[in-house]
ROSE-4610 file (N, C-alpha, C; in Angstrom, 1 decimal, always signed):
// ROSE-4610
residu = [M/M/M/T/T/T/T/T/T/I/I/I/P/P/P/P/P/P/W/W/W/M/M/M/A/A/A/Q/Q/Q/L/L/L/E/E/E/D/D/D/A/A/A/D/D/D/I/I/I/A/A/A/F/F/F/I/I/I/K/K/K/T/T/T/F/F/F/L/L/L/L/L/L/A/A/A/S/S/S/G/G/G/S/S/S/L/L/L/K/K/K/E/E/E/A/A/A/A/A/A/A/A/A/V/V/V/Y/Y/Y/G/G/G/V/V/V/S/S/S/Y/Y/Y/P/P/P/T/T/T/V/V/V/R/R/R/L/L/L/R/R/R/L/L/L/D/D/D/R/R/R/L/L/L/I/I/I/Q/Q/Q/K/K/K/I/I/I/R/R/R/L/L/L/A/A/A/E/E/E/T/T/T/E/E/E/E/E/E/A/A/A/D/D/D/P/P/P/Y/Y/Y/V/V/V/S/S/S/L/L/L/I/I/I/K/K/K/R/R/R/L/L/L/A/A/A/V/V/V/D/D/D/D/D/D/K/K/K/L/L/L/D/D/D/V/V/V/D/D/D/T/T/T/A/A/A/R/R/R/L/L/L/L/L/L/I/I/I/T/T/T/E/E/E/Y/Y/Y/R/R/R/R/R/R/Q/Q/Q/N/N/N/G/G/G/K/K/K/E/E/E/V/V/V/E/E/E]
num = [1/1/1/2/2/2/3/3/3/4/4/4/5/5/5/6/6/6/7/7/7/8/8/8/9/9/9/10/10/10/11/11/11/12/12/12/13/13/13/14/14/14/15/15/15/16/16/16/17/17/17/18/18/18/19/19/19/20/20/20/21/21/21/22/22/22/23/23/23/24/24/24/25/25/25/26/26/26/27/27/27/28/28/28/29/29/29/30/30/30/31/31/31/32/32/32/33/33/33/34/34/34/35/35/35/36/36/36/37/37/37/38/38/38/39/39/39/40/40/40/41/41/41/42/42/42/43/43/43/44/44/44/45/45/45/46/46/46/47/47/47/48/48/48/49/49/49/50/50/50/51/51/51/52/52/52/53/53/53/54/54/54/55/55/55/56/56/56/57/57/57/58/58/58/59/59/59/60/60/60/61/61/61/62/62/62/63/63/63/64/64/64/65/65/65/66/66/66/67/67/67/68/68/68/69/69/69/70/70/70/71/71/71/72/72/72/73/73/73/74/74/74/75/75/75/76/76/76/77/77/77/78/78/78/79/79/79/80/80/80/81/81/81/82/82/82/83/83/83/84/84/84/85/85/85/86/86/86/87/87/87/88/88/88/89/89/89/90/90/90/91/91/91/92/92/92/93/93/93/94/94/94/95/95/95/96/96/96/97/97/97/98/98/98/99/99/99]
x = [-22.5/-22.5/-23.6/-24.3/-25.4/-25.0/-25.4/-25.1/-26.3/-26.1/-27.1/-27.5/-28.8/-29.2/-28.8/-28.5/-28.0/-29.0/-30.3/-31.2/-31.2/-30.9/-30.8/-29.5/-28.5/-27.2/-27.2/-28.1/-28.2/-29.1/-29.7/-30.6/-29.8/-30.3/-29.7/-30.1/-29.3/-29.6/-31.0/-31.5/-32.8/-33.9/-33.6/-34.5/-34.6/-33.5/-33.4/-34.1/-33.9/-34.6/-36.1/-36.5/-38.0/-38.5/-37.8/-38.2/-38.4/-37.4/-37.4/-38.6/-38.9/-40.0/-41.3/-41.4/-42.6/-42.9/-41.8/-41.9/-42.3/-41.7/-42.0/-43.4/-44.0/-45.4/-46.3/-45.8/-46.6/-47.2/-46.5/-46.9/-48.0/-48.2/-49.3/-48.7/-49.2/-48.8/-49.2/-50.4/-50.9/-49.9/-49.5/-48.5/-47.2/-46.7/-45.5/-45.6/-46.7/-46.9/-46.8/-47.4/-47.3/-45.9/-45.1/-43.7/-42.9/-43.2/-42.5/-43.1/-44.3/-45.0/-45.4/-45.8/-46.2/-47.6/-48.2/-49.5/-49.4/-50.5/-50.6/-50.1/-50.6/-50.2/-48.7/-48.1/-46.6/-45.9/-46.4/-45.7/-46.0/-47.2/-47.6/-46.7/-46.4/-45.6/-44.1/-43.7/-42.3/-42.2/-43.3/-43.3/-43.3/-44.1/-44.2/-42.8/-42.1/-40.8/-39.8/-39.9/-39.0/-39.3/-40.5/-40.9/-40.2/-40.3/-39.7/-38.2/-37.6/-36.1/-35.8/-36.5/-36.2/-36.4/-37.5/-37.8/-36.7/-36.2/-35.1/-33.9/-33.6/-32.3/-32.4/-33.6/-33.7/-33.6/-33.9/-33.9/-32.8/-31.7/-30.6/-30.2/-30.1/-29.7/-28.2/-27.9/-26.5/-25.7/-26.4/-25.8/-25.8/-24.7/-24.6/-25.3/-25.2/-25.8/-27.3/-27.9/-29.3/-29.8/-29.0/-29.4/-29.3/-28.3/-28.2/-29.4/-29.8/-30.9/-32.2/-32.4/-33.6/-33.6/-32.5/-32.4/-32.7/-32.2/-32.5/-33.9/-34.6/-36.0/-36.8/-36.4/-37.1/-36.9/-35.7/-35.4/-36.0/-36.7/-37.3/-36.3/-35.2/-34.1/-34.2/-35.0/-35.1/-36.6/-37.3/-38.7/-38.7/-39.7/-39.8/-39.7/-40.4/-40.4/-38.9/-38.2/-36.8/-36.0/-36.2/-35.4/-35.7/-36.9/-37.2/-36.5/-36.6/-35.9/-34.4/-33.8/-32.4/-32.0/-32.8/-32.5/-32.7/-33.8/-34.1/-33.0/-32.6/-31.6/-30.2/-29.9/-28.7/-28.6/-29.7/-29.8/-29.7/-30.4/-30.4/-29.0/-28.3/-26.9/-25.9/-26.2/-25.3/-25.8/-26.7/-27.2/-27.9/-28.4/-29.1/-30.6/-31.3/-32.7/-33.4/-34.3/-35.1/-36.3/-36.5/-37.7/-39.0]
y = [-31.2/-31.7/-31.2/-32.1/-31.7/-31.6/-30.5/-30.3/-30.7/-31.2/-31.6/-30.4/-30.1/-29.0/-29.1/-28.0/-28.1/-28.9/-28.7/-29.4/-30.9/-31.3/-32.7/-33.3/-32.6/-33.1/-33.4/-32.7/-32.9/-34.1/-34.7/-35.9/-37.1/-38.0/-39.3/-40.2/-41.3/-42.3/-42.8/-43.1/-43.6/-42.6/-41.3/-40.3/-40.2/-40.3/-40.3/-41.6/-42.7/-43.9/-43.8/-43.1/-42.9/-42.0/-40.9/-40.0/-40.8/-41.7/-42.5/-43.4/-44.1/-45.0/-44.2/-43.1/-42.2/-41.8/-41.4/-40.9/-42.1/-43.3/-44.4/-44.9/-44.6/-44.9/-43.8/-42.9/-41.8/-40.9/-40.8/-40.0/-40.6/-41.9/-42.6/-43.1/-42.5/-43.0/-44.4/-44.8/-46.1/-47.1/-46.8/-47.7/-47.7/-46.6/-46.5/-47.4/-47.3/-48.1/-49.6/-50.0/-51.4/-51.8/-51.0/-51.3/-51.5/-50.6/-50.7/-51.8/-52.2/-53.1/-52.5/-51.3/-50.5/-49.9/-49.3/-48.7/-47.3/-46.9/-45.5/-44.4/-44.4/-43.4/-43.4/-44.5/-44.6/-43.9/-44.2/-43.5/-42.0/-41.6/-40.2/-39.5/-40.1/-39.5/-39.4/-40.4/-40.4/-39.2/-39.0/-38.0/-36.6/-36.5/-35.2/-34.9/-35.9/-35.6/-35.2/-35.8/-35.5/-34.1/-33.7/-32.3/-31.3/-31.7/-30.8/-30.7/-31.8/-31.8/-30.9/-31.0/-30.2/-28.7/-28.4/-27.0/-26.5/-27.3/-26.9/-26.7/-27.5/-27.4/-26.1/-25.7/-24.5/-23.2/-23.3/-22.2/-22.4/-22.9/-23.3/-22.2/-22.5/-21.5/-21.1/-19.9/-19.5/-20.1/-20.5/-21.1/-22.6/-23.3/-24.7/-25.5/-25.0/-25.6/-25.7/-24.5/-24.5/-25.3/-25.3/-26.2/-27.7/-28.1/-29.5/-29.8/-29.0/-29.3/-29.4/-28.6/-28.7/-30.0/-30.3/-31.6/-32.8/-32.8/-33.9/-34.0/-32.8/-32.8/-33.4/-33.0/-33.4/-34.9/-35.4/-36.9/-37.7/-37.0/-37.6/-38.3/-37.7/-38.1/-37.3/-36.2/-35.3/-34.7/-34.7/-34.2/-32.7/-32.2/-30.8/-29.9/-30.2/-29.3/-29.2/-30.3/-30.3/-29.5/-29.6/-28.8/-27.3/-27.0/-25.5/-25.0/-25.8/-25.4/-25.2/-26.2/-26.1/-24.9/-24.6/-23.5/-22.2/-22.1/-20.9/-20.6/-21.6/-21.4/-21.1/-21.7/-21.5/-20.0/-19.5/-18.2/-17.2/-17.5/-16.6/-16.5/-17.6/-17.6/-16.9/-16.9/-16.3/-14.9/-14.3/-13.0/-12.7/-13.8/-13.7/-13.6/-12.9/-12.7/-14.1/-14.3/-15.5/-15.4/-16.4/-16.3/-16.6]
z = [+37.3/+38.6/+39.4/+40.1/+40.9/+42.4/+43.0/+44.4/+45.3/+46.4/+47.3/+48.1/+48.2/+49.0/+50.5/+51.2/+52.6/+53.5/+53.3/+54.2/+54.0/+52.8/+52.5/+53.0/+53.0/+53.4/+54.9/+55.7/+57.1/+57.5/+56.5/+56.9/+57.0/+57.8/+58.0/+56.8/+56.6/+55.5/+55.6/+56.8/+57.0/+56.5/+56.7/+56.3/+54.7/+54.1/+52.7/+52.1/+52.7/+52.3/+52.4/+53.5/+53.7/+52.6/+52.3/+51.2/+49.9/+49.6/+48.3/+48.4/+49.5/+49.6/+49.4/+50.0/+49.9/+48.5/+47.8/+46.4/+45.5/+45.7/+44.9/+45.1/+46.3/+46.6/+46.2/+45.3/+44.8/+45.9/+47.0/+48.1/+48.9/+48.8/+49.5/+50.8/+51.9/+53.3/+53.5/+52.9/+53.1/+52.4/+51.2/+50.5/+51.2/+51.7/+52.5/+53.7/+54.4/+55.6/+55.3/+54.1/+53.7/+53.4/+52.8/+52.5/+53.8/+54.8/+56.1/+57.0/+56.7/+57.6/+58.9/+58.9/+60.0/+59.8/+60.8/+60.6/+59.9/+59.4/+58.8/+59.8/+61.0/+62.0/+62.2/+62.2/+62.4/+61.2/+60.0/+58.9/+58.9/+59.3/+59.3/+60.3/+61.5/+62.5/+61.9/+61.2/+60.6/+59.6/+58.8/+57.8/+58.6/+59.6/+60.4/+60.9/+61.5/+62.1/+61.0/+59.8/+58.7/+58.3/+58.2/+57.8/+58.8/+60.1/+61.2/+61.0/+60.7/+60.4/+59.3/+58.2/+57.0/+57.3/+58.0/+58.4/+59.3/+60.3/+61.2/+60.4/+59.4/+58.6/+57.8/+57.3/+56.5/+57.4/+58.6/+59.5/+60.6/+60.2/+61.1/+62.0/+63.2/+64.3/+64.0/+64.3/+64.3/+65.4/+66.5/+67.7/+67.5/+67.4/+67.3/+68.4/+69.7/+70.8/+70.7/+70.4/+70.2/+69.1/+68.0/+66.8/+67.2/+68.0/+68.5/+69.3/+70.3/+71.1/+70.3/+69.4/+68.5/+67.7/+67.2/+66.4/+67.3/+68.5/+69.4/+69.7/+69.9/+70.1/+68.9/+67.7/+66.5/+66.3/+66.7/+66.6/+67.7/+68.6/+69.7/+70.7/+70.7/+71.7/+72.9/+72.9/+74.0/+73.9/+75.0/+74.9/+74.7/+74.1/+73.7/+74.9/+76.0/+77.2/+77.7/+77.8/+78.2/+77.3/+76.0/+75.0/+75.2/+75.4/+75.6/+76.9/+77.9/+79.2/+79.0/+78.3/+78.1/+77.3/+76.2/+75.3/+76.1/+76.8/+77.6/+78.6/+79.4/+80.4/+79.8/+78.7/+78.0/+77.5/+76.9/+76.4/+77.6/+78.7/+79.9/+80.4/+80.5/+81.1/+80.2/+78.9/+78.0/+77.6/+78.3/+78.1/+76.7/+76.2/+74.9/+75.2/+74.2/+74.3/+74.3/+75.2/+75.3/+74.4/+73.5/+72.6/+73.3]
């Protein structure tokens, strides 16, 4: 029985589909862009965000709130400056060391 790595278990179905498309295109962003019918920079941005998600999943915060804020920023649902502000204020109010 094969187990799914924790970082992969946290990805959305669309992320996994993108990984499959990218692999079937032999890692060619140009071919992946053609499959999705979008520009090369759009696929590059998608790949960069996916890389950020995977890195975040591998270095998961012990604090679920901070982890949520970081995921929202990676998913572009929250801008990075706002995410930093929220995390800094949260840590300050909870007496935690601010990075």
